[in-house]
N, C-alpha and C positions, 0 to 999 in steps of 0.2 A: 534445564528448562525445556529442552527439546522433548523430553519424555512427557512432561506435563502438557506441552502444546499438542503433541500427537494425540494424547488422551482427550483433551478438551475438544479438539477438532473432530475426533471420531465419535465421541459419546456425549458431548455437551458438559459444561461446567458442573451442573447439578448432579450429573450421574457419575462423576469421578470423585473418588475419595482420596484423602491424603495417603491412605494405605496403598491405593492403586498407583499413585504417583511414586511413592517410595519403592514399590516392587518394580515398576518399570525403569526407574532410575538406578536401582541397585543400591539404595541407601536406607538407613534406618530412620524412623520417625524423629528421634532426637537430633540426628545429623541434619535432617531437613529443617527442623525448627531452629537450628542455630543460624540459618540464613533467612528464614521467612517466619513471620509471626502467625500466618494463617494461610488457608487455601486461597482466600481472596488476594492476599499479598502475592501469591504465586501467579494468579491470573493477571494481576497488574503488571508484573514483570514480563510475563509471556507476551502481552500485547504492547507494552510500553517500549521495550528495547528495540524491536524492529522498526517501530514508527520513528524513534529517535535516530536510528541508524540512517533511515531514508532522509530524514530532515537534515541531519548533519552533513550528509553527502551533498544534498541539494544546496545548502548554504555555502559549503566550500566550493562547489562547482560554480555557483553564481558569483562568488567573490573572485574567483580566478578568471572566469570568462564573461562575466556580466550576463545580461539577458540576451543571449545570442543563440544562433543555430548550434554552435558547439555545446552550449549548456543543454539545450533541448535534446540533442543526440545522446549526451551522457546521462541525462535524466531518464530517457526512455530505456536505454540499455540497462541502467542500474535497476530500474523498476521491474523490467522483464526478468532480469537475473534474480532479483529478490523474490519475486513471486514463484519462479521455477525452482529455486534452490532453498527457499525459506521454509518456515514452520507453519504457514497459513495464519499468521497472527492477525492480518486484516480481516480474514473470514471469522476468526474467533472473536475479534473486537466487534464486528457487526452483529454477531449472533448473541453475544454475552454482555452487551452494554448495561443491561439492568443489574448485572451482578457486580459491576464496578462501583466503587465509591464515587459520589457526585463530584467531589473536588478533583479527583483523578480524571473523571470524564471531561470536566471542563478543560483541564490541562491538555489532555490528549486531543480534544477538538481544536484547541488553539494551535497545537503543533501541526495538525492535519490541514488547518486553514492556511497556515504559513507555507506548508509544502505545496499545496494547490496553487497558492499565489506565485510562488517561484516558477512553477510550470506555466501558469497563465501568462506571466510577463515574458517568458522565453518564447512561447507560442505566438504572442502578439507581435513580437519583433520578427521572428522567423517567417511567419505566414502573412505579415503585413496586414493584420486585422485589429479591430478594436478589442478592448479588454473583455467585453461581454461575449463576443464571438470566440475569443481565445479561451474563456472560461468554459464555454460549451465544449470546445474541442478538447480541453484538458480533461473534463469529466468523461467524455466519450473514450478518449485514449486510456485513461487510468482505469475506468470501469471495465473496459474490454480486457485489459491485462489482469485486473483483479478477479475476473471471472474464472481464471485458470483453476482454482481449487475445485470447481464443479466439473471440470473436464476429466473424464475417465480416459486416461492416455492409451491410445493405440499407436501413437507416434512416440518416438523417443524424444527426450528433452531438447536435443539439438534441432530436431525438425520443428518442434513447437516454437523454440526460440527464433528460428529463421522465419517462420510464418508470422510471428508477432512483430518482429523487426520490420518485415516487409509491409505489414499492415500499418504500422506507425509511420513509416516513410511515405506510404501512399497517401495517408491522411494529411500529413504535414506538407507534402508537395502538391496537393490539390490546389486548384485555383479558387480560393475562398473569397466571398464578398468581403469588402473592408469593414462593413458594419452589420449588425443583426438586422437592421431595417432593410438593407440591400439583399439579404438572404431570403426574405419573404416572397412567395410567388405573387405575381401581379394580381390585384383585386382582393388581397387579404389584408 
């Protein structure tokens, strides 16, 4: 699947053929079709597996540590590592949503909502803020991390990892207003 993910990310789903995937993976068409019904089935697997891995990690971490600072630290580190070491599945998902079957899109969105909720609850506890403020912080953190595929690296992975970790820690350790209403400037 890594070969397909690399091709989808570089060229877009519509511009990649099954033949391209087979050539990149070093397999024959019949071998590929033993595992997948179609190119669309390959796309589903490319985007679904990493999302499930993130969600399963988040569930297990919350189960072990609750909605706590330890959970949040582990979520942030795992998300950073996933984006630096992964296949770009979230970028592919964002760009190729219209190519996915509707029932699969609904399932993927439910999984992503649950993942965000685990982050949100952990941020609410860690930062002592309400859920709406925590949700804003969740999207700010995850979207900053998710933007990595657009970064053309002049730094090595470990330097980027260190910068992202520091950014996450700085955001989490900031003195946040307890509610969204408290965050608005006076007179607005």
